[in-house]
C-alpha positions in Angstrom: -5.3 -41.0 47.5 -5.1 -41.9 43.8 -5.8 -39.4 41.0 -7.2 -40.3 37.6 -4.7 -38.3 35.6 -6.7 -38.3 32.4 -9.8 -37.0 34.0 -7.8 -34.4 35.9 -6.2 -33.0 32.7 -9.5 -33.0 30.9 -11.1 -31.1 33.8 -8.4 -28.4 33.8 -8.7 -28.1 30.0 -12.5 -27.7 30.3 -12.0 -24.9 32.8 -9.6 -23.1 30.5 -12.0 -23.4 27.6 -14.9 -22.1 29.7 -12.9 -19.2 31.0 -11.8 -18.3 27.4 -15.5 -18.0 26.3 -16.4 -15.4 29.0 -17.8 -12.3 27.4 -15.7 -9.2 27.7 -17.2 -5.8 27.0 -14.7 -3.3 25.7 -15.5 0.4 26.2 -14.3 2.1 22.9 -13.8 5.8 22.7 -15.5 6.6 19.5 -15.7 10.4 20.0 -12.5 11.3 18.2 -12.9 11.7 14.5 -9.8 12.2 12.3 -9.2 13.1 8.7 -8.0 10.3 6.4 -5.9 11.3 3.4 -4.8 9.1 0.5 -3.0 10.9 -2.4 0.0 11.0 -4.6 1.8 12.8 -7.4 4.1 10.9 -9.8 6.3 11.6 -12.8 3.5 10.3 -15.0 1.5 12.9 -16.9 -2.1 12.2 -15.7 -4.8 13.4 -13.4 -3.4 12.8 -9.9 -5.9 12.0 -7.1 -6.3 12.9 -3.5 -9.0 11.0 -1.5 -10.4 12.6 1.7 -12.5 10.7 4.2 -13.1 10.5 7.9 -12.5 7.8 10.5 -15.7 6.2 11.7 -17.0 4.1 14.6 -15.7 0.5 15.0 -19.2 -0.7 14.6 -20.0 1.5 11.5 -20.4 -1.2 8.8 -20.6 1.2 5.9 -18.0 2.9 3.7 -16.0 5.6 5.4 -17.8 9.0 5.2 -16.2 11.1 2.5 -15.1 14.7 3.0 -16.6 17.1 0.5 -16.3 20.8 -0.2 -12.6 21.0 0.7 -10.0 23.2 -1.1 -7.1 21.0 -2.2 -3.8 22.0 -3.9 -0.4 20.6 -4.6 2.7 22.8 -5.0 6.4 22.5 -5.6 7.1 26.1 -4.5 7.0 27.4 -8.1 4.0 25.7 -9.6 0.6 25.1 -7.9 -1.9 22.6 -9.1 -5.5 23.1 -7.8 -7.6 19.9 -7.5 -11.2 19.7 -8.5 -13.7 17.5 -6.6 -15.0 15.1 -9.3 -17.1 13.0 -6.9 -17.7 13.1 -3.2 -14.3 13.2 -1.4 -12.3 12.5 -4.7 -10.1 15.4 -5.8 -8.1 15.4 -9.0 -5.6 17.6 -10.8 -5.9 18.4 -14.5 -4.8 15.5 -16.8 -1.7 17.5 -17.9 0.0 17.5 -14.5 3.2 15.6 -13.8 5.8 15.6 -11.1 9.5 16.4 -11.6 12.4 14.3 -10.1 14.2 16.0 -7.3 11.4 18.4 -6.3 9.5 18.3 -3.0 5.7 18.6 -3.3 3.4 19.9 -0.6 -0.3 19.0 -0.3 -2.4 21.7 1.2 -6.0 21.0 2.4 -8.5 23.5 3.7 -11.7 21.9 4.9 -15.2 23.5 4.9 -15.4 22.6 8.6 -13.1 21.3 11.3 -12.2 17.6 11.7 -10.2 16.6 14.7 -10.1 20.2 15.8 -8.4 21.5 12.6 -9.5 23.0 9.3 -6.1 23.1 7.5 -3.8 20.1 6.9 -0.6 19.6 4.9 2.0 17.0 4.0 5.2 17.0 1.9 7.0 14.4 -0.1 10.0 14.3 -2.4 10.3 12.6 -5.8 13.5 10.6 -6.0 15.0 9.4 -9.3 14.2 5.9 -10.4 16.6 3.6 -12.3 15.6 2.3 -15.7 13.8 -1.0 -15.6 15.6 -2.9 -18.4 13.3 -5.8 -18.7 11.2 -8.4 -16.8 11.0 -12.1 -16.9 8.3 -14.7 -16.6 9.2 -18.2 -15.2 6.5 -20.9 -14.8 6.9 -23.3 -11.8 4.3 -26.0 -12.7 4.8 -28.0 -9.5 4.3 -25.2 -7.0 0.5 -25.5 -7.0 -2.3 -27.4 -8.7 -2.0 -25.4 -11.9 1.5 -23.8 -11.4 2.8 -20.4 -10.3 4.4 -17.7 -12.5 7.5 -16.0 -11.0 7.9 -12.4 -12.2 11.5 -11.1 -12.2 13.1 -7.8 -13.0 16.4 -6.7 -14.4 17.8 -3.2 -13.6 21.0 -1.5 -12.5 20.7 -0.2 -9.0 22.4 3.1 -8.2 25.0 3.3 -5.4 22.6 5.3 -3.2 20.4 3.6 -0.6 16.9 3.4 -2.3 13.4 2.1 -1.6 11.2 0.6 -4.3 7.6 -0.5 -4.8 6.6 -2.9 -7.6 3.1 -3.1 -9.2 2.0 -5.7 -11.7 -0.6 -5.4 -14.5 -2.1 -7.9 -16.9 -3.3 -6.6 -20.2 -3.6 -3.1 -18.7 -5.5 -4.2 -15.6 -3.7 -3.9 -12.3 -3.5 -7.3 -10.6 -1.6 -6.1 -7.5 -4.4 -3.7 -6.8 -4.5 -3.9 -3.0 -1.9 -2.8 -0.5 -1.2 -6.3 0.8 -0.2 -7.3 -2.8 2.4 -4.6 -3.3 6.0 -5.6 -3.1 7.9 -3.0 -1.2 11.7 -3.4 -0.6 14.9 -1.6 -0.1 18.1 -2.3 -2.0 20.1 -3.5 1.0 21.2 -6.8 -0.6 21.9 -5.5 -4.1 22.9 -1.8 -3.5 24.9 -0.5 -6.4 24.8 -3.8 -8.3 22.8 -5.2 -11.2 19.5 -6.8 -10.2 19.8 -9.9 -12.5 16.4 -11.5 -12.2 15.2 -10.4 -8.8 11.8 -11.8 -7.9 9.1 -9.1 -7.4 5.8 -11.1 -7.7 4.2 -14.5 -7.9 1.1 -15.1 -10.0 -1.0 -18.2 -9.2 -2.6 -19.9 -12.2 -5.5 -21.2 -10.1 -6.7 -17.6 -9.6 -8.6 -16.3 -12.7 -7.7 -12.7 -12.1 -3.9 -13.3 -12.1 -3.6 -16.6 -14.1 -1.9 -16.2 -17.4 -2.6 -17.3 -21.0 -0.2 -17.3 -23.9 -0.1 -13.8 -25.4 -1.0 -11.9 -22.2 0.9 -8.7 -21.7 2.5 -8.4 -18.2 3.7 -4.9 -17.2 5.8 -4.2 -14.1 5.8 -0.6 -12.7 8.8 0.2 -10.5 8.5 3.2 -8.2 11.4 4.9 -6.4 9.8 5.9 -3.0 11.1 7.7 0.1 12.0 5.9 3.3 9.1 7.4 5.1 6.6 6.1 2.6 8.2 2.6 2.5 8.0 2.4 6.3 4.4 3.5 6.2 3.6 0.8 3.7 5.4 -1.9 5.7 3.6 -0.9 8.9 0.2 -0.9 7.1 0.9 -4.4 5.6 1.9 -5.7 9.1 -1.5 -4.6 10.4 -3.3 -6.2 7.5 -1.5 -9.5 7.9 -1.9 -9.5 11.7 0.5 -9.8 14.6 2.7 -12.8 15.2 2.6 -14.5 17.7 -1.2 -14.7 17.9 -1.4 -13.2 21.4 1.2 -10.5 21.0 0.3 -6.9 21.9 -1.8 -4.7 19.6 0.3 -2.9 16.9 0.9 0.8 17.2 -1.0 3.2 14.9 0.5 3.5 11.5 2.3 6.8 11.3 1.7 8.9 8.1 3.0 12.3 7.0 -0.2 14.3 7.3 -0.2 17.2 9.8 -2.3 17.4 13.0 -2.5 13.7 13.5 -4.5 12.9 10.4 -4.4 9.4 9.1 -2.8 8.4 5.8 0.0 9.5 3.5 0.7 11.9 0.6 3.3 10.3 -1.6 5.5 11.6 -4.4 7.4 9.1 -6.6 8.9 8.4 -10.0 8.0 5.5 -12.3 9.7 3.1 -14.6 8.1 0.3 -16.6 8.9 -2.8 -18.6 6.7 -5.5 -20.1 6.8 -9.1 -21.3 4.5 -11.3 -23.3 3.4 -14.6 -21.8 5.0 -17.4 -23.8 3.4 -20.7 -24.9 3.4 -23.3 -22.2 1.8 -26.7 -21.5 
């Protein structure tokens, strides 16, 4: 008996395609609601924010429900800052509040009613010292895309301790790295104790209006010294945002934060250092 190999292969492929389109109903457990916390205190003098919300159904195509009426405070053991709810679920300190390097800060939350079986939640984070950011550089690579790409570099002396950093970029006072997937988070494994002489911390595409530069634009880089636990939280969250590789690998584990009683999110404390550069003339 002779087989038509081409037809045989096409038939097998068709079977695979058909089998891949079979509808699968997934039974999701949507009964367990958890508190979601997003907050920080830094060495900047400003109103520091804590955002409280709740997890919602997978099919809930609206903004996450905000948590109102909570009592929220931040303390270093000596000073306690009470936060005021300025809008639903958004709690802020007074504008005169700042964190101190070396101190550990604890966030305390008391809800008006239980979420996930608990009324009281807490988290702690330490502010580590940050090295001074001496300067930043802007280097245009005109051939890297249709209109070119700017490479943003930094110059700073890294201390001999093992440190973790986050870098944020602003243009004329407006944050351009304003989403988690755009934050550059790194440790100092490859330059520990040495001078970072033009280390790359961001790329800005000229094709994108929100990040494209014009002569005279002021670019500011903020460098934060963050704890290992916060760095690992951000890396894990970015991995979930970018998706798994390979495509059919297992689902990622839940991102582990530092909030008690299984709440989702992170309360961070970190120091800040900044430097800026003016975009030069270019063709």
